[in-house]
Structures are given as C-alpha cells and as structure tokens.
C-alpha positions in Angstrom: -9.0 96.1 4.5 -12.2 97.0 2.7 -12.1 98.7 -0.7 -14.4 101.7 -0.5 -16.0 103.6 -3.4 -19.1 105.3 -2.1 -20.2 106.5 1.3 -23.3 108.4 2.4 -22.5 111.7 4.2 -24.6 114.3 5.9 -25.1 117.9 4.8 -22.9 119.1 7.6 -20.2 116.7 6.3 -20.6 118.1 2.8 -20.2 121.6 4.1 -16.9 120.6 5.9 -15.7 118.8 2.8 -16.4 121.9 0.7 -14.3 124.0 3.0 -11.5 121.4 2.9 -11.7 121.1 -0.8 -11.4 124.9 -1.3 -8.3 124.9 0.8 -6.9 121.8 -1.0 -7.6 123.3 -4.4 -5.7 126.5 -3.6 -2.8 124.5 -2.2 -2.6 121.8 -4.9 -4.3 123.4 -7.9 -1.0 123.7 -9.8 0.3 120.3 -8.8 -0.3 117.7 -11.5 0.4 114.1 -12.4 2.0 113.5 -15.8 2.4 110.1 -17.4 2.7 108.2 -20.7 1.0 105.3 -22.3 2.6 103.2 -25.0 -0.3 103.1 -27.4 -2.0 100.3 -29.3 0.0 98.3 -31.8 -2.6 96.0 -33.2 -3.1 97.1 -36.8 -6.8 96.5 -37.1 -8.5 97.7 -40.4 -10.5 100.8 -39.7 -9.0 101.3 -36.2 -6.7 104.3 -35.7 -3.1 103.4 -34.9 -2.2 104.8 -31.5 1.6 105.5 -31.0 1.3 106.6 -27.4 0.5 109.8 -25.5 1.7 112.1 -22.8 -1.2 112.8 -20.5 -1.6 115.0 -17.5 -4.1 114.6 -14.6 -4.8 116.7 -11.6 -3.2 115.8 -8.3 -6.0 113.3 -7.6 -5.6 111.5 -10.9 -8.7 113.0 -12.4 -9.5 115.5 -15.3 -7.1 114.0 -17.9 -5.8 115.9 -20.8 -3.7 114.7 -23.7 -0.6 116.9 -24.0 1.2 115.1 -26.9 0.4 112.4 -29.4 3.5 110.4 -30.5 4.1 109.4 -34.1 6.5 107.2 -36.0 8.6 110.1 -37.1 9.2 111.8 -33.8 9.3 108.6 -31.7 6.6 106.2 -30.3 6.0 103.7 -27.6 7.2 105.6 -24.5 7.8 103.0 -21.8 10.0 104.8 -19.3 8.8 107.2 -16.7 9.0 111.0 -17.3 11.5 113.0 -15.4 11.3 116.7 -14.3 14.8 118.2 -14.6 16.3 121.2 -12.8 15.5 123.5 -15.7 11.8 122.9 -15.2 11.4 120.8 -18.4 10.2 117.2 -18.7 12.4 114.5 -20.3 11.6 111.0 -21.5 12.3 108.3 -24.1 10.4 106.4 -26.7 11.6 102.9 -27.5 10.8 103.1 -31.2 10.3 105.5 -34.1 12.5 108.3 -35.3 12.8 107.4 -38.9 13.9 110.9 -39.9 16.8 110.8 -37.5 20.3 111.7 -38.6 21.6 108.1 -38.4 20.6 106.1 -41.4 21.2 102.6 -40.0 18.6 101.2 -37.6 16.9 104.6 -37.6 13.7 103.2 -36.1 15.5 102.9 -32.7 13.8 105.4 -30.5 14.3 108.9 -29.3 15.2 111.0 -26.3 12.7 113.9 -26.0 12.1 117.1 -24.2 8.7 118.6 -23.2 8.6 122.3 -22.3 6.0 122.7 -19.6 5.8 126.5 -20.1 5.3 126.5 -23.9 3.7 123.1 -24.0 6.1 122.1 -26.7 7.5 118.7 -27.6 10.9 118.3 -29.3 13.3 115.4 -30.0 16.8 115.8 -28.6 18.4 112.6 -29.9 17.6 109.9 -32.4 19.0 106.6 -31.3 20.2 104.2 -34.0 23.4 102.2 -34.8 24.5 98.9 -36.2 25.2 98.0 -32.6 21.9 97.2 -30.9 23.4 98.5 -27.6 23.0 102.0 -28.8 19.3 101.7 -29.5 15.8 101.2 -28.1 15.8 102.9 -24.7 13.2 101.0 -22.6 13.7 103.2 -19.5 13.5 106.9 -18.7 16.2 109.2 -17.5 17.4 110.9 -14.3 19.6 114.0 -13.7 22.4 113.0 -11.3 24.3 116.2 -12.2 22.6 119.5 -13.1 22.2 119.7 -16.8 23.3 116.0 -17.4 20.6 113.4 -18.1 21.4 109.8 -17.5 19.6 106.8 -18.9 20.1 103.5 -20.6 19.5 101.7 -23.9 19.2 98.0 -23.7 22.7 97.4 -22.4 24.5 100.7 -22.3 24.2 103.8 -20.0 24.3 107.1 -21.7 24.8 110.7 -20.6 23.2 113.6 -22.5 24.5 117.2 -21.9 21.5 119.5 -22.3 23.7 122.6 -22.9 26.0 121.1 -25.5 23.4 118.7 -27.0 26.0 115.9 -26.9 25.6 112.2 -26.1 28.1 109.8 -24.7 27.8 106.0 -24.1 29.4 103.7 -21.5 30.8 100.3 -22.0 28.1 97.7 -22.5 26.6 95.2 -20.1 27.9 91.7 -20.7 26.2 88.3 -20.8 23.0 89.6 -22.4 22.0 91.7 -19.4 19.3 94.3 -20.2 18.5 97.3 -18.1 14.9 97.0 -16.7 14.1 100.2 -14.8 15.2 103.8 -14.3 18.6 104.4 -12.6 19.0 106.1 -9.3 21.8 108.1 -7.6 22.8 106.9 -4.2 24.2 108.9 -1.3 27.8 107.7 -2.2 27.6 109.5 -5.5 27.4 106.4 -7.7 24.5 105.5 -10.0 22.7 102.2 -9.4 20.3 100.2 -11.5 19.1 96.6 -12.1 19.2 94.3 -15.0 17.8 90.9 -15.9 18.9 88.2 -18.4 22.4 86.8 -18.9 24.2 83.5 -18.9 25.4 81.5 -16.0 29.0 80.4 -16.0 29.6 77.1 -17.8 26.0 77.1 -19.1 25.5 77.5 -22.8 21.8 78.7 -22.7 20.3 81.6 -20.8 18.0 81.0 -17.9 15.0 83.4 -17.4 14.6 86.1 -14.8 18.2 86.2 -13.6 19.5 89.6 -12.7 22.2 91.9 -11.4 22.6 95.2 -9.5 24.6 97.5 -11.7 27.0 100.3 -10.5 27.9 103.2 -12.7 30.7 105.7 -12.1 29.6 108.9 -13.9 33.1 110.4 -13.6 34.9 107.5 -15.3 31.9 106.5 -17.4 32.4 102.9 -16.3 29.7 100.3 -15.7 30.3 97.3 -13.4 28.4 94.6 -11.7 27.9 95.5 -8.0 26.2 92.2 -7.3 25.2 89.2 -9.4 22.2 87.1 -8.6 23.7 83.9 -9.8 21.9 81.0 -11.4 22.2 78.3 -8.6 21.0 80.8 -6.0 17.9 82.3 -7.7 15.6 80.2 -5.5 17.3 81.7 -2.5 18.0 85.3 -3.4 15.4 86.0 -6.0 15.5 86.6 -9.7 14.3 89.2 -12.2 14.8 92.6 -10.5 12.6 94.8 -12.6 12.1 98.1 -10.8 14.0 101.2 -9.6 16.0 100.9 -6.4 15.1 103.2 -3.4 17.4 104.4 -0.6 15.2 104.2 2.5 18.1 105.0 4.8 21.7 106.2 4.1 23.7 103.5 2.5 20.8 101.0 2.2 19.1 100.3 -1.1 15.9 98.3 -1.4 14.4 96.6 -4.4 12.3 93.6 -5.5 12.7 90.5 -7.7 9.5 89.5 -9.5 10.5 85.8 -9.2 12.7 83.5 -7.2 12.7 83.0 -3.5 11.7 79.9 -1.6 7.9 80.1 -1.9 6.0 78.2 -4.6 4.0 80.3 -7.1 1.4 79.0 -9.4 3.4 79.7 -12.5 4.0 77.3 -15.5 7.8 77.9 -15.2 7.7 77.4 -11.4 9.7 80.5 -10.9 8.5 81.2 -7.3 6.8 84.3 -5.9 9.7 86.8 -5.7 11.7 88.6 -3.0 12.4 91.9 -1.4 16.0 92.6 -0.8 18.5 95.1 0.8 21.8 96.1 -0.7 24.5 97.8 1.4 26.4 100.2 -0.9 29.3 100.4 1.5 30.0 96.7 1.7 28.2 95.5 -1.5 26.3 93.1 0.7 23.1 91.7 -0.7 20.5 90.5 1.8 17.1 88.9 1.0 14.6 90.3 3.5 11.2 88.9 2.4 10.0 85.9 0.5 6.7 86.6 -1.2 4.1 83.8 -1.4 1.0 83.6 -3.6 -1.8 83.1 -1.1 -0.8 85.3 1.9 1.3 88.2 0.8 1.0 88.1 -2.9 3.5 87.4 -5.7 5.5 89.2 -8.4 6.3 92.4 -6.4 6.8 95.6 -8.4 8.2 99.0 -7.5 8.8 100.3 -3.9 7.9 103.8 -2.6 9.2 105.4 0.6 6.5 106.5 3.0 6.5 108.2 6.4 8.8 107.1 9.2 11.1 105.3 6.7 8.5 102.7 5.9 8.3 101.3 2.5 5.2 100.6 0.5 4.9 98.2 -2.4 2.6 96.2 -4.5 2.3 92.6 -5.7 0.9 92.1 -9.2 -0.7 88.8 -8.4 -1.7 86.6 -5.5 -3.1 87.6 -2.1 -6.1 86.3 -0.3 -9.1 85.5 -2.5 -12.3 87.5 -2.1 -15.7 86.2 -1.3 -17.2 87.6 -4.5 -14.6 85.8 -6.6 -12.8 83.1 -4.6 -11.1 81.6 -7.7 -9.0 84.6 -8.5 -6.3 86.5 -6.6 -5.6 90.0 -7.9 -2.6 91.3 -6.0 -1.9 93.2 -2.8 -0.6 96.5 -1.4 1.7 96.2 1.5 3.8 98.2 4.1 7.3 97.1 5.0 9.3 98.4 8.0 13.1 97.9 7.4 14.1 98.4 11.0 11.9 95.5 12.2 11.8 93.5 8.9 8.1 93.3 9.2 5.8 93.2 6.2 2.1 93.9 6.6 -0.5 93.5 3.8 -2.7 96.6 3.9 -5.1 95.8 1.0 -6.0 92.8 -1.1 -7.1 93.9 -4.5 -10.3 92.5 -6.0 -13.1 93.0 -8.5 -15.9 92.9 -6.0 -16.5 96.6 -5.9 -13.9 98.3 -8.2 -11.9 97.5 -11.3 -8.6 97.4 -9.4 -6.6 94.3 -10.1 -3.0 93.3 -10.9 -1.2 96.6 -9.9 2.1 97.3 -11.6 3.0 100.8 -10.5 2.9 102.9 -7.2 3.9 106.4 -6.3 3.3 108.9 -3.5 2.0 112.4 -4.0 2.7 115.5 -2.0 -0.8 115.6 -0.5 0.0 112.3 1.3 -1.8 109.8 -0.9 -0.4 106.8 -2.9 -1.4 106.6 -6.5 -1.3 103.3 -8.3 -1.9 101.9 -11.8 -3.1 98.4 -12.7 -2.2 96.3 -15.7 -5.4 97.5 -17.3 -4.3 101.1 -16.9 -6.8 102.0 -14.2 -5.6 104.6 -11.6 -6.4 104.1 -7.9 -5.7 106.0 -4.8 -4.6 104.7 -1.4 -4.9 106.5 1.9 -2.4 105.1 4.4 -4.0 106.9 7.3 -7.5 105.5 6.8 -6.3 102.4 5.0 -8.8 103.0 2.2 -8.3 102.3 -1.5 -10.4 104.0 -4.1 -10.8 103.6 -7.9 -10.1 106.9 -9.6 -10.0 106.7 -13.4 -9.3 104.6 -16.5 -8.7 107.5 -18.9 -5.8 106.9 -21.4 -4.4 104.0 -19.4 -1.0 105.4 -18.3 2.0 103.1 -17.5 3.4 105.4 -14.8 3.1 108.8 -13.3 5.2 111.6 -11.8 4.1 114.7 -9.8 5.1 118.1 -11.0 4.4 121.6 -9.7 3.8 123.4 -13.0 4.6 127.1 -13.3 2.4 129.3 -15.5 2.3 128.2 -19.1 1.4 130.0 -22.3 1.2 129.5 -26.0 4.3 130.1 -28.0 4.2 133.4 -29.9 4.2 132.4 -33.5 4.1 136.1 -34.4 5.7 138.5 -31.9 5.7 141.8 -33.9 2.6 143.9 -34.4 1.8 147.2 -36.0 -1.2 149.1 -34.7 -3.0 152.4 -35.4 -3.3 155.4 -33.1 -6.8 155.6 -31.8 -7.4 151.9 -32.3 -7.2 148.9 -29.9 -4.8 146.1 -29.4 -5.6 142.7 -27.7 -3.3 139.8 -27.1 -4.2 136.6 -25.2 -1.2 134.5 -23.9 -3.6 131.5 -23.5 -2.7 130.7 -19.9 -4.9 128.5 -17.7 -2.9 128.0 -14.5 -1.7 131.4 -13.3 -3.0 133.1 -10.2 -1.6 136.6 -10.8 -0.7 138.5 -14.0 1.2 141.7 -14.6 1.9 143.1 -18.0 5.1 145.1 -18.4 6.2 147.6 -21.1 9.9 148.1 -21.4 10.2 146.2 -18.1 7.9 148.7 -16.3 4.5 147.7 -14.9 1.5 148.7 -17.1 -1.2 150.0 -14.8 -4.4 148.1 -15.0 -3.1 145.3 -17.2 -3.4 142.4 -14.7 -5.1 139.6 -16.7 -3.8 137.1 -19.2 -5.0 139.3 -22.0 -3.3 142.6 -22.9 -6.0 145.1 -23.7 -4.9 148.5 -25.0 -7.5 151.0 -26.2 -7.2 154.5 -27.8 -3.7 153.7 -28.8 -1.1 156.5 -28.8 2.4 156.7 -30.1 3.6 156.4 -26.5 2.0 152.9 -26.3 4.7 151.5 -28.6 7.2 149.3 -26.9 8.2 145.8 -25.8 5.6 144.0 -23.8 5.9 140.9 -21.5 3.5 139.3 -19.1 4.7 138.2 -15.7 2.6 135.3 -14.5 2.8 133.7 -11.0 1.3 130.7 -9.2 2.3 128.7 -6.2 4.9 126.8 -8.3 6.8 129.9 -9.5 6.9 132.7 -12.0 7.0 132.8 -15.7 7.8 135.7 -18.0 6.6 135.4 -21.5 8.4 136.1 -24.7 8.5 139.7 -25.8 5.7 141.3 -27.8 7.0 144.1 -30.0 4.3 146.7 -30.6 4.6 149.7 -32.9 2.0 152.5 -33.3 2.9 154.0 -36.7 -0.3 154.9 -38.4 -2.7 157.8 -37.9 -5.9 156.1 -36.9 -9.2 155.3 -38.6 -8.5 157.8 -41.5 -5.1 156.3 -42.1 -6.0 154.6 -45.4 -7.6 157.8 -46.7 -4.4 159.7 -45.7 -2.3 157.0 -47.3 -4.4 157.2 -50.5 -3.9 161.0 -50.7 -0.2 160.9 -49.8 1.3 158.3 -52.2 2.3 160.0 -55.5 3.4 158.7 -58.9 5.4 161.0 -61.1 5.8 161.7 -63.9 2.4 160.5 -65.1 2.3 160.1 -68.1 5.8 158.7 -68.4 8.0 157.3 -71.2 10.5 155.3 -69.1 10.7 155.9 -65.3 7.8 156.0 -62.9 8.8 157.4 -59.5 7.1 156.6 -56.2 6.7 159.2 -53.4 5.5 157.8 -50.1 4.1 160.0 -47.2 6.6 161.4 -44.8 4.4 161.2 -41.7 3.5 157.5 -42.0 6.0 154.7 -41.9 4.8 152.9 -45.0 6.7 149.8 -46.2 6.0 148.6 -49.8 6.6 144.9 -50.0 5.6 144.3 -53.6 4.1 145.9 -56.7 2.0 144.5 -59.5 1.3 146.1 -62.9 -1.9 145.1 -64.8 -2.9 146.1 -68.4 -6.3 147.4 -69.3 -7.7 143.9 -69.4 -6.7 143.3 -65.8 -3.9 140.9 -66.6 -0.9 141.0 -64.4 2.1 141.6 -66.7 4.7 142.4 -64.1 5.3 141.6 -60.4 8.3 142.7 -58.4 9.7 143.9 -55.1 10.9 147.4 -54.7 12.5 149.6 -52.1 10.6 152.5 -50.5 10.7 155.7 -52.7 12.0 153.6 -55.5 11.8 154.1 -59.3 10.2 151.6 -61.7 11.5 151.2 -65.2 8.4 151.0 -67.5 10.3 151.7 -70.7 9.6 148.2 -72.1 5.8 148.5 -71.7 3.7 149.2 -74.8 1.9 152.5 -75.0 -1.3 152.5 -73.1 -3.1 152.7 -69.7 -2.0 150.5 -66.8 -2.9 150.0 -63.2 -0.1 149.8 -60.6 -0.9 148.3 -57.2 1.2 148.3 -54.0 1.1 145.8 -51.1 2.0 147.8 -48.0 2.0 147.2 -44.2 -1.4 149.1 -44.2 -3.0 147.2 -47.0 -3.2 147.5 -50.8 -3.1 150.8 -52.8 -3.6 151.2 -56.5 -3.5 153.9 -59.2 -3.6 154.3 -63.0 -0.7 155.6 -65.0 -0.1 156.2 -68.7 2.8 154.9 -70.6 3.6 157.1 -73.6 
C-alpha cells in the first residue's frame, strides 16, 4: 500500500513510455477535467477577494487553466459539481451573489448558470431569491433526468429548469428542517433520489445533529417525499448524516454513506461514531446498513462512492486509518474497495504526509482512462491506479472542490464582428482562435474552400467572386463544431480605391446658395455614414447623418469658404465648397 511519487526508469523504459504517451495523447487529448472552487472569503486588507473559479485540467489533472472568475453580480461560491448536459453545455450553481437579479427581495441568493464549451461563454440562467428561504441558496449542482430539463435543489426544495422555455418550477419543501446535501440522481425506476440531513425527531423540541433521510422525487407529479428516514434513536445503528450522491451499483440497489453514526467509536468531541455504508432497495424501500467504519482500521467519515469495474465500489474516508511510521500521531484517511456481492470492504491505501501532501480526501471520481482522481480537503489532486494499487500526488493548482470529465468538441472565440468589407487585390485573414481541433475545413456558401484547412482563413488577391458566407468546420475525437457565419464582401477596386473614390465623389453646384448635392461613384458601393462641415478656422459648425446621393441644405450658412468631410465605409473624404 505504498504511496509512490518518483521511480527510476531505464532509457528503454522511457522509450516505451514515450510511445504509450503518444498513443494516450491522441486518444485522450480532448478529454478534460472541469471543476470549481469556492474562493476565499476572508476579507484581508490588501488581499484580492476571490469569489471562486471554473477551472479545467487535462485528463490527468495537470495543466490547469482558469475558464471563468465568479463575481458578486453574476454569482459566487460555486459549491455543487458541474454537469454536462445533452446539448453539450455545462451547468452549475453558485450559492451566493446575483445582486442584479430580477427579484428584489433576498437577491443575494445564488444563481443557476450555463457555460458554453464551444464559445467559452458564461451566462446566468436564473437568479434565485425570495422571502421564502426555500427558494434560495442552491448548495448542490444539477442533473438532467429528462433531455432539456435540469433538476437540482435549493436548501429544501427541488426545482426543474426548462432550458428551451427558460422557465423554473419548484416542488413542495422538505419538512422538519431537512436540507439537501448532495446532487440528485435518477434511478432505474424513473424516480429521482437524493439525501438530506438535519431535522427534528418526533416528540423532541430541539434538533439533533447529523440525522438524515433518503428523499424520493416524482418529476411527473413534482412531489417530494421521504423514502426512508434515519430516525434519531437509531442513528448509532443505521448511521447519520448522509452527505453524498447515491450510486446505483446494480439494478434496483442504491448505495451511499453516512459521515457519522454506526456502532464504532470515533475520536470526535460529539462522539458521533465513524459512519456507515448502506444499501437502499428502491423496489421495497428497504434500508440496510452494510459496513460500520472505524477510526483506526478502515477510517472514518466516509465521503462519496464511485462505481469501478466488476460492479465494485470505491470510496474514501476523510479521517482515520492506520497511522504511518513518519507521523504515528496522525491518521489522514483511507481509500477502499467494496464488493456488494460479498459485502467485503478492503482498504487499498492509507493516506499520509510521509511522501506526498495527500491527506483528508473529500472527493473521488473515475476517468475514462481507468484512473481514479481524488481531491483532499486542502484542494490537492491525486490519482489512484486500481491495477497497480499506486496513488500519486498530481497538483495543488486552484484547489478544486470536485471534478467532472468532459470530451470537449472544438471551441472558438465568439465573433464579436461577423461582417467584413475587403478590397479586390488585397488579403483577408480571420483566426477562429481554436486550440483543440484536429482537422479544419473552411466553407463558402456551404461549399469547401480548397486549401483552407487551418484555423485561420487566409484569402489573397481577392476577387469579387470571393464574396460570400464563410464557416469553419472543425473536428476532433469528441465531435464536430461549425462556427458562426462570417459575411465577406469584396466591394472596392483594390489599392487605388481611395484615389478612385477621391476622383469619383462630386459636389454640385459649387459655389452654391442653398443646396449642395452629393454624387457618389456608380462602380463602388460607398456608404456615407456622417458628414461634418467646418469653417475656415477648422471649427465644426454642423454634423449630421445623410442618405447616399443626398442633398444638404446650406442656406443658413454665412457666405464664405467651408470644408465638408464624409465618413464612409472606405475612410474619410473631404472637399472645399463656397457658400454664396
């Protein structure tokens, strides 16, 4: 159960690793890990306030990049896990912020947001806020039980958000001060399940800590009910404080953990025991405690479960586990494997600070390349290989709370300007700013443009025939993206266009007593957007917009010499005229 960080290898091994790396890079280059951190809330003078971030990593948890910085206006403190919906966009929640939301009361109540992976664009979908606290402060993320419908929860109400109609509906509230503690999940019977903690016992006037319930939600009737209550007198038997998303390891069998309760003592000031692992049968609503965690052997305070190969389940304990020789006074948690069919739990790794900063794990996930990625309470990322039983420290950048894996299709920068006017004989270049496509093909009017197979459209010696609507078709292993349309016109005559323009624009009559007419060239599509008239001292005395080939009334001007200047789509043009 050793924790390994470094290992000497031979040159032959390095060569083999390079070959494997090249294959792995091609296979997993577009697969990324995305997560959130909830920022730093200590308002220290001179220290920048951090409202939280969306951060992406490569599939191995390395090469971090901040994709969005939260703020107080558009929401902050994202606690829940991000979710990749069927439309290819990410969705999540922030528990606070949103002061500019449409609801005036309790406006600092959090947001539901969308992140467009193709355009790298963040937007708020819904501002939470109401006099009823049940409609505010979403601590958990969302799922998509029905295509186009997001399902999440505020503190005590489940909500559904329709992406197409941008509408939000809320369920009836949880009673007895229960609060949702983790993302919901859709089981094989079509119902939504989640867990809560808190609440009062019957005939008890004050709440007891770390109680909990399994919640059942019917998305058709929008009704929330208690599927199973972990009652107060039984918390030392069943467990208490379910805090993490349930998993369905086999059809009809949900598994979860309680961070407290059970029969084993735990070195805790409240004497709340070490926690349990349980099974819940969705057909019979039967709850069965399967494992009692203990502090010195298995570990204590179990967090989320992850389904591995052969229907085995992997999990982590935040504390406890065997002490290490380098630090016998501390126990920093454990990583274990559980087999439901035999009800056998095997500790695979005890975490320690002897060789790596891996301690107190609070999150675990599995990636498509077969590894388990974990996060500690300090925000350190580690990787576990179940085949070799090796655990490795990876990164501490940006300290994420959780991660998801996505396979990201080609992305590009939103076209702030999508219409361009170019000159014949000149060049036109446009970079879509893509970094993750493998193949590119530019199209004009939906037809391939020969030779344009990079992320930059490069047209030289432009002709009138080059005008049209351009898009870039980008592909990688995750899919295909077609960009917005670039509208290109070729309407001027080339490098001598300005000279041609200068000769072609005419003012008449000049001199004039009242009306000054403008004649534009017939072979160049010139658009005049505004005119300015200046006196002999250079002072602007009139500024206005006119239509092409328009007439300007100068009858009110005093007699003298004036300069009129035009702003056009090809630049500025000026000429003198005489007012009689």
